DRENTORKOL-3810 file (N, C-alpha, C; in nm, 4 decimals):
REM DRENTORKOL-3810
@n.u->9.7561; n.v->7.5702; n.w->8.3148; ca.u->9.8270; ca.v->7.6212; ca.w->8.2134; c.u->9.7928; c.v->7.5847; c.w->8.0409
@n.u->9.7899; n.v->7.6526; n.w->7.9554; ca.u->9.7313; ca.v->7.6680; ca.w->7.8658; c.u->9.8057; c.v->7.5458; c.w->7.7630
@n.u->9.7369; n.v->7.5029; n.w->7.6466; ca.u->9.8047; ca.v->7.4366; ca.w->7.5842; c.u->9.7178; c.v->7.3918; c.w->7.4573
@n.u->9.7958; n.v->7.4105; n.w->7.3511; ca.u->9.7666; ca.v->7.4156; ca.w->7.2106; c.u->9.8178; c.v->7.3545; c.w->7.1364
@n.u->9.7863; n.v->7.2501; n.w->7.0315; ca.u->9.8652; ca.v->7.1507; ca.w->6.9450; c.u->9.8234; c.v->7.1723; c.w->6.8039
@n.u->9.8716; n.v->7.1581; n.w->6.7385; ca.u->9.8611; ca.v->7.1599; ca.w->6.5472; c.u->9.9851; c.v->7.0386; c.w->6.4841
@n.u->9.9380; n.v->7.0460; n.w->6.3806; ca.u->10.0645; ca.v->6.9701; ca.w->6.2926; c.u->10.0684; c.v->7.0106; c.w->6.1495
@n.u->10.1515; n.v->6.9960; n.w->6.1107; ca.u->10.1701; ca.v->7.0212; ca.w->5.9210; c.u->10.2389; c.v->6.8824; c.w->5.8981
@n.u->10.2397; n.v->6.8714; n.w->5.7770; ca.u->10.3093; ca.v->6.7282; ca.w->5.7112; c.u->10.4201; c.v->6.6871; c.w->5.7601
@n.u->10.5173; n.v->6.7848; n.w->5.8209; ca.u->10.6132; ca.v->6.7057; ca.w->5.8663; c.u->10.6407; c.v->6.7428; c.w->6.0069
@n.u->10.5385; n.v->6.8157; n.w->6.1075; ca.u->10.5835; ca.v->6.7930; ca.w->6.2374; c.u->10.4737; c.v->6.8397; c.w->6.3250
@n.u->10.4643; n.v->6.8046; n.w->6.4183; ca.u->10.3821; ca.v->6.8055; ca.w->6.5022; c.u->10.4318; c.v->6.9345; c.w->6.6094
@n.u->10.3294; n.v->7.0232; n.w->6.6228; ca.u->10.3379; ca.v->7.1494; ca.w->6.7324; c.u->10.2836; c.v->7.1177; c.w->6.8882
@n.u->10.3493; n.v->7.1637; n.w->6.9727; ca.u->10.2620; ca.v->7.2040; ca.w->7.1047; c.u->10.2809; c.v->7.2788; c.w->7.1489
@n.u->10.1821; n.v->7.3892; n.w->7.2178; ca.u->10.2807; ca.v->7.5159; ca.w->7.2659; c.u->10.1911; c.v->7.5012; c.w->7.4215
@n.u->10.2901; n.v->7.5485; n.w->7.5288; ca.u->10.2460; ca.v->7.4644; ca.w->7.6480; c.u->10.2612; c.v->7.6254; c.w->7.6873
@n.u->10.2182; n.v->7.6682; n.w->7.7774; ca.u->10.2588; ca.v->7.7832; ca.w->7.8899; c.u->10.2886; c.v->7.7640; c.w->8.0182
@n.u->10.4015; n.v->7.7719; n.w->8.0037; ca.u->10.4562; ca.v->7.7105; ca.w->8.1364; c.u->10.4933; c.v->7.8268; c.w->8.2427
@n.u->10.3935; n.v->7.8901; n.w->8.3134; ca.u->10.4448; ca.v->7.9825; ca.w->8.4280; c.u->10.5566; c.v->7.9585; c.w->8.5380
@n.u->10.5931; n.v->8.0689; n.w->8.5792; ca.u->10.7125; ca.v->8.0328; ca.w->8.6763; c.u->10.6739; c.v->7.9661; c.w->8.8029
@n.u->10.5686; n.v->7.9815; n.w->8.8196; ca.u->10.4990; ca.v->7.9059; ca.w->8.9904; c.u->10.5381; c.v->7.7866; c.w->9.0209
@n.u->10.6001; n.v->7.7621; n.w->9.1246; ca.u->10.6317; ca.v->7.6324; ca.w->9.1536; c.u->10.5728; c.v->7.4985; c.w->9.1475
@n.u->10.4310; n.v->7.5644; n.w->9.1413; ca.u->10.3387; ca.v->7.3977; ca.w->9.1383; c.u->10.3318; c.v->7.3593; c.w->8.9895
@n.u->10.3941; n.v->7.4659; n.w->8.8942; ca.u->10.4011; ca.v->7.4395; ca.w->8.7377; c.u->10.5052; c.v->7.3473; c.w->8.7072
@n.u->10.6331; n.v->7.3558; n.w->8.8058; ca.u->10.7739; ca.v->7.3035; ca.w->8.7628; c.u->10.7699; c.v->7.1586; c.w->8.7124
@n.u->10.6694; n.v->7.0546; n.w->8.7813; ca.u->10.6902; ca.v->6.9365; ca.w->8.7406; c.u->10.6162; c.v->6.9217; c.w->8.6005
@n.u->10.5255; n.v->6.9768; n.w->8.5939; ca.u->10.4514; ca.v->6.9720; ca.w->8.4388; c.u->10.5658; c.v->7.0290; c.w->8.3154
@n.u->10.6367; n.v->7.1506; n.w->8.3644; ca.u->10.7200; ca.v->7.1820; ca.w->8.2657; c.u->10.8673; c.v->7.0848; c.w->8.2553
@n.u->10.8573; n.v->7.0053; n.w->8.3342; ca.u->11.0068; ca.v->6.9351; ca.w->8.3377; c.u->10.8935; c.v->6.7967; c.w->8.2233
@n.u->10.8336; n.v->6.7460; n.w->8.2558; ca.u->10.7516; ca.v->6.6713; ca.w->8.2042; c.u->10.7333; c.v->6.7032; c.w->8.0571
@n.u->10.6624; n.v->6.7769; n.w->8.0177; ca.u->10.6639; ca.v->6.8315; ca.w->7.8872; c.u->10.7565; c.v->6.8602; c.w->7.8268
@n.u->10.8757; n.v->6.9509; n.w->7.9092; ca.u->10.9766; ca.v->6.9742; ca.w->7.8174; c.u->11.1150; c.v->6.8708; c.w->7.7728
@n.u->11.0459; n.v->6.7597; n.w->7.8557; ca.u->11.1447; ca.v->6.6468; ca.w->7.8126; c.u->11.1148; c.v->6.5811; c.w->7.6946
@n.u->11.0327; n.v->6.6310; n.w->7.6052; ca.u->10.9776; ca.v->6.6079; ca.w->7.5044; c.u->11.0379; c.v->6.7042; c.w->7.3808
@n.u->11.0612; n.v->6.8057; n.w->7.3989; ca.u->11.0675; ca.v->6.9256; ca.w->7.3234; c.u->11.2096; c.v->6.9485; c.w->7.2500
@n.u->11.2003; n.v->7.0179; n.w->7.1551; ca.u->11.2668; ca.v->7.0221; ca.w->7.0505; c.u->11.3632; c.v->7.1585; c.w->7.0652
@n.u->11.2487; n.v->7.2808; n.w->7.1006; ca.u->11.2949; ca.v->7.3881; ca.w->7.1236; c.u->11.1758; c.v->7.4701; c.w->7.1854
@n.u->11.2082; n.v->7.5668; n.w->7.2648; ca.u->11.1449; ca.v->7.6538; ca.w->7.3396; c.u->11.1336; c.v->7.8153; c.w->7.3031
@n.u->11.0248; n.v->7.8833; n.w->7.3576; ca.u->11.0134; ca.v->8.0393; ca.w->7.3222; c.u->11.0077; c.v->8.0750; c.w->7.4386
@n.u->11.1102; n.v->8.1832; n.w->7.5069; ca.u->11.1108; ca.v->8.2011; ca.w->7.6152; c.u->11.0684; c.v->8.3466; c.w->7.6072
@n.u->10.9371; n.v->8.3886; n.w->7.6517; ca.u->10.9121; ca.v->8.5115; ca.w->7.7186; c.u->10.9870; c.v->8.6047; c.w->7.8167
@n.u->11.0068; n.v->8.6878; n.w->7.8011; ca.u->11.0825; ca.v->8.8108; ca.w->7.9067; c.u->11.0105; c.v->8.9104; c.w->7.8712
@n.u->10.9562; n.v->9.0035; n.w->7.9978; ca.u->10.9337; ca.v->9.1425; ca.w->7.9933; c.u->11.0282; c.v->9.2369; c.w->7.9961
@n.u->11.0310; n.v->9.3132; n.w->7.8856; ca.u->11.1184; ca.v->9.3919; ca.w->7.8791; c.u->11.1384; c.v->9.5104; c.w->7.9823
@n.u->11.0097; n.v->9.5150; n.w->8.0432; ca.u->10.9712; ca.v->9.6272; ca.w->8.1526; c.u->11.0482; c.v->9.5996; c.w->8.2221
@n.u->11.0807; n.v->9.4422; n.w->8.2586; ca.u->11.0828; ca.v->9.4237; ca.w->8.4326; c.u->11.2131; c.v->9.3146; c.w->8.4221
@n.u->11.2617; n.v->9.2525; n.w->8.2989; ca.u->11.3803; ca.v->9.2317; ca.w->8.3016; c.u->11.3763; c.v->9.0738; c.w->8.3437
@n.u->11.4601; n.v->9.0143; n.w->8.3589; ca.u->11.4814; ca.v->8.8845; ca.w->8.3759; c.u->11.4275; c.v->8.8292; c.w->8.5017
@n.u->11.3599; n.v->8.7627; n.w->8.5475; ca.u->11.2818; ca.v->8.7281; ca.w->8.6604; c.u->11.3790; c.v->8.6020; c.w->8.7214
@n.u->11.3355; n.v->8.5680; n.w->8.8318; ca.u->11.3787; ca.v->8.4388; ca.w->8.8905; c.u->11.3585; c.v->8.3082; c.w->8.7998
@n.u->11.2142; n.v->8.3130; n.w->8.7793; ca.u->11.1570; ca.v->8.2081; ca.w->8.6883; c.u->11.2116; c.v->8.2109; c.w->8.5461
@n.u->11.2657; n.v->8.2988; n.w->8.5044; ca.u->11.3114; ca.v->8.2871; ca.w->8.3988; c.u->11.4782; c.v->8.1972; c.w->8.3882
@n.u->11.5223; n.v->8.2179; n.w->8.5070; ca.u->11.6919; ca.v->8.1460; ca.w->8.5060; c.u->11.5855; c.v->8.0033; c.w->8.5474
@n.u->11.5176; n.v->7.9936; n.w->8.6056; ca.u->11.4630; ca.v->7.8698; ca.w->8.6440; c.u->11.4143; c.v->7.7943; c.w->8.4877
@n.u->11.3660; n.v->7.8410; n.w->8.3869; ca.u->11.2800; ca.v->7.7680; ca.w->8.2804; c.u->11.4485; c.v->7.7438; c.w->8.1633
@n.u->11.5313; n.v->7.8299; n.w->8.1910; ca.u->11.6483; ca.v->7.7986; ca.w->8.0845; c.u->11.7201; c.v->7.7058; c.w->8.1885
@n.u->11.7343; n.v->7.6653; n.w->8.2796; ca.u->11.7876; ca.v->7.5653; ca.w->8.3797; c.u->11.7220; c.v->7.4187; c.w->8.3607
@n.u->11.6110; n.v->7.4646; n.w->8.3680; ca.u->11.5060; ca.v->7.3482; ca.w->8.3270; c.u->11.5270; c.v->7.3049; c.w->8.1725
@n.u->11.5539; n.v->7.3620; n.w->8.0942; ca.u->11.5360; ca.v->7.3392; ca.w->7.9658; c.u->11.6595; c.v->7.2850; c.w->7.9162
@n.u->11.7713; n.v->7.3070; n.w->7.9874; ca.u->11.8914; ca.v->7.2626; ca.w->7.9730; c.u->11.9139; c.v->7.1285; c.w->8.0075
@n.u->11.8322; n.v->7.0933; n.w->8.1269; ca.u->11.8867; ca.v->6.9828; ca.w->8.2129; c.u->11.7535; c.v->6.8801; c.w->8.1400
@n.u->11.6781; n.v->6.8970; n.w->8.0737; ca.u->11.5934; ca.v->6.7633; ca.w->7.9999; c.u->11.6416; c.v->6.8129; c.w->7.8816
@n.u->11.7228; n.v->6.8528; n.w->7.7983; ca.u->11.7600; ca.v->6.8341; ca.w->7.6865; c.u->11.6956; c.v->6.9200; c.w->7.5912
@n.u->11.6058; n.v->7.0109; n.w->7.5568; ca.u->11.5901; ca.v->7.1168; ca.w->7.4620; c.u->11.7268; c.v->7.1704; c.w->7.3853
@n.u->11.7214; n.v->7.1569; n.w->7.2756; ca.u->11.8084; ca.v->7.2015; ca.w->7.2024; c.u->11.8369; c.v->7.3492; c.w->7.1646
@n.u->11.6823; n.v->7.3974; n.w->7.1072; ca.u->11.6997; ca.v->7.5375; ca.w->7.1211; c.u->11.5998; c.v->7.6544; c.w->7.1999
@n.u->11.6569; n.v->7.7569; n.w->7.2200; ca.u->11.5393; ca.v->7.8776; ca.w->7.3023; c.u->11.5351; c.v->7.9896; c.w->7.1664
@n.u->11.4290; n.v->8.0515; n.w->7.1548; ca.u->11.3900; ca.v->8.1762; ca.w->7.0988; c.u->11.3505; c.v->8.2419; c.w->7.2566
@n.u->11.3815; n.v->8.3585; n.w->7.2297; ca.u->11.3459; ca.v->8.4435; ca.w->7.3139; c.u->11.2819; c.v->8.5761; c.w->7.2383
@n.u->11.1567; n.v->8.5931; n.w->7.3043; ca.u->11.0478; ca.v->8.7176; ca.w->7.2787; c.u->11.0709; c.v->8.8136; c.w->7.3910
@n.u->11.1407; n.v->8.8782; n.w->7.3508; ca.u->11.1283; ca.v->8.9923; ca.w->7.4571; c.u->10.9866; c.v->9.0973; c.w->7.4887
@n.u->10.8715; n.v->9.1101; n.w->7.5453; ca.u->10.7367; ca.v->9.1689; ca.w->7.5258; c.u->10.7448; c.v->9.2718; c.w->7.6384
@n.u->10.6741; n.v->9.3567; n.w->7.6132; ca.u->10.6349; ca.v->9.4894; ca.w->7.6562; c.u->10.7420; c.v->9.5967; c.w->7.6453
@n.u->10.8069; n.v->9.5588; n.w->7.5455; ca.u->10.9275; ca.v->9.6568; ca.w->7.4683; c.u->10.8862; c.v->9.7791; c.w->7.4761
@n.u->10.7592; n.v->9.8142; n.w->7.3987; ca.u->10.7010; ca.v->9.9293; ca.w->7.4131; c.u->10.6553; c.v->10.0475; c.w->7.4997
@n.u->10.6759; n.v->9.9614; n.w->7.6461; ca.u->10.6384; ca.v->10.0206; ca.w->7.7532; c.u->10.7918; c.v->10.0854; c.w->7.8124
@n.u->10.9051; n.v->10.0533; n.w->7.7037; ca.u->11.0333; ca.v->10.1070; ca.w->7.7771; c.u->11.0650; c.v->10.1748; c.w->7.7186
@n.u->11.0910; n.v->10.3397; n.w->7.7349; ca.u->11.1325; ca.v->10.4296; ca.w->7.6631; c.u->11.2560; c.v->10.4832; c.w->7.6659
@n.u->11.3783; n.v->10.3755; n.w->7.7248; ca.u->11.5135; ca.v->10.4020; ca.w->7.7225; c.u->11.5257; c.v->10.2914; c.w->7.6834
@n.u->11.6570; n.v->10.3563; n.w->7.5386; ca.u->11.6881; ca.v->10.1874; ca.w->7.4553; c.u->11.7859; c.v->10.1773; c.w->7.5552
@n.u->11.8749; n.v->10.2314; n.w->7.6001; ca.u->11.9608; ca.v->10.1703; ca.w->7.7087; c.u->11.9242; c.v->10.0482; c.w->7.7819
@n.u->11.8440; n.v->10.0606; n.w->7.8286; ca.u->11.7450; ca.v->10.0060; ca.w->7.9325; c.u->11.7151; c.v->9.8558; c.w->7.8588
@n.u->11.6601; n.v->9.8837; n.w->7.7391; ca.u->11.6149; ca.v->9.7815; ca.w->7.6701; c.u->11.7570; c.v->9.6754; c.w->7.6149
@n.u->11.8582; n.v->9.7441; n.w->7.5855; ca.u->11.9812; ca.v->9.6696; ca.w->7.5508; c.u->12.0236; c.v->9.6126; c.w->7.7130
@n.u->12.0219; n.v->9.6165; n.w->7.7997; ca.u->12.0412; ca.v->9.6094; ca.w->7.9381; c.u->11.9884; c.v->9.4537; c.w->7.9595
@n.u->11.8356; n.v->9.4528; n.w->7.9258; ca.u->11.7330; ca.v->9.3610; ca.w->7.9311; c.u->11.7845; c.v->9.2328; c.w->7.8603
@n.u->11.8316; n.v->9.2701; n.w->7.7060; ca.u->11.8238; ca.v->9.1381; ca.w->7.6195; c.u->11.9972; c.v->9.1360; c.w->7.6551
@n.u->12.1097; n.v->9.2023; n.w->7.7014; ca.u->12.2135; ca.v->9.1671; ca.w->7.7411; c.u->12.1818; c.v->9.0997; c.w->7.8593
@n.u->12.1439; n.v->9.1016; n.w->7.9703; ca.u->12.1166; ca.v->8.9922; ca.w->8.0815; c.u->12.0522; c.v->8.8463; c.w->8.0220
@n.u->11.9633; n.v->8.8626; n.w->7.9637; ca.u->11.8916; ca.v->8.7626; ca.w->7.8938; c.u->12.0137; c.v->8.6646; c.w->7.8067
@n.u->12.0490; n.v->8.7147; n.w->7.7569; ca.u->12.2090; ca.v->8.6765; ca.w->7.6631; c.u->12.3046; c.v->8.6059; c.w->7.7647
@n.u->12.3240; n.v->8.7023; n.w->7.8370; ca.u->12.4078; ca.v->8.6410; ca.w->7.9474; c.u->12.3464; c.v->8.4779; c.w->8.0178
@n.u->12.2402; n.v->8.4737; n.w->8.0573; ca.u->12.1542; ca.v->8.3693; ca.w->8.1154; c.u->12.1700; c.v->8.2293; c.w->7.9906
@n.u->12.1421; n.v->8.2825; n.w->7.8969; ca.u->12.1389; ca.v->8.1730; ca.w->7.7847; c.u->12.2642; c.v->8.1382; c.w->7.7760
@n.u->12.3919; n.v->8.2028; n.w->7.7638; ca.u->12.5255; ca.v->8.1805; ca.w->7.7677; c.u->12.5529; c.v->8.0682; c.w->7.8696
@n.u->12.5050; n.v->8.1224; n.w->8.0127; ca.u->12.5483; ca.v->8.0155; ca.w->8.1483; c.u->12.4923; c.v->7.9111; c.w->8.1383
@n.u->12.4076; n.v->7.8477; n.w->8.0655; ca.u->12.3360; ca.v->7.7339; ca.w->8.0575; c.u->12.3482; c.v->7.6605; c.w->7.8981
@n.u->12.4738; n.v->7.7170; n.w->7.8293; ca.u->12.5192; ca.v->7.6791; ca.w->7.7249; c.u->12.4211; c.v->7.6909; c.w->7.5975
@n.u->12.3079; n.v->7.7772; n.w->7.5504; ca.u->12.2635; ca.v->7.8003; ca.w->7.5287; c.u->12.3368; c.v->7.9292; c.w->7.4159
@n.u->12.3148; n.v->7.9288; n.w->7.2726; ca.u->12.3843; ca.v->8.0528; ca.w->7.2273; c.u->12.3008; c.v->8.1810; c.w->7.2544
@n.u->12.3928; n.v->8.2715; n.w->7.3034; ca.u->12.3255; ca.v->8.4058; ca.w->7.3552; c.u->12.3484; c.v->8.5055; c.w->7.2439
END
C-alpha cells in the first residue's frame, strides 16, 4: 500500500491507498481506526465494486466520521445518465451505512 504523510501547523495528514484486496483489509482496519475522514475513489466507468461497499462498511465500523467521494474516469463515460446512475449508487451505499449521501 502507498502511504504519504505531512502536516500543517494545526493538523497531521496521512494518505493511505487501501486497495480492495482481502490481504489489505487488516491494514485498512488498523489505519482507519485513527482517521477522521476518508477519500473514497470510485470509477465512474465501472461503478461501485464489492470493495467499495467493504470500504464504506469498514469506515463506518471503525468510526470514520466523514467520507468524500471522488468519481474518477468520468471522462471515459459519454452517457450523462450513466454518470448520474453511478453517483446515485454511491450515494445509496453511503446512506446505507449512515454517511450523508
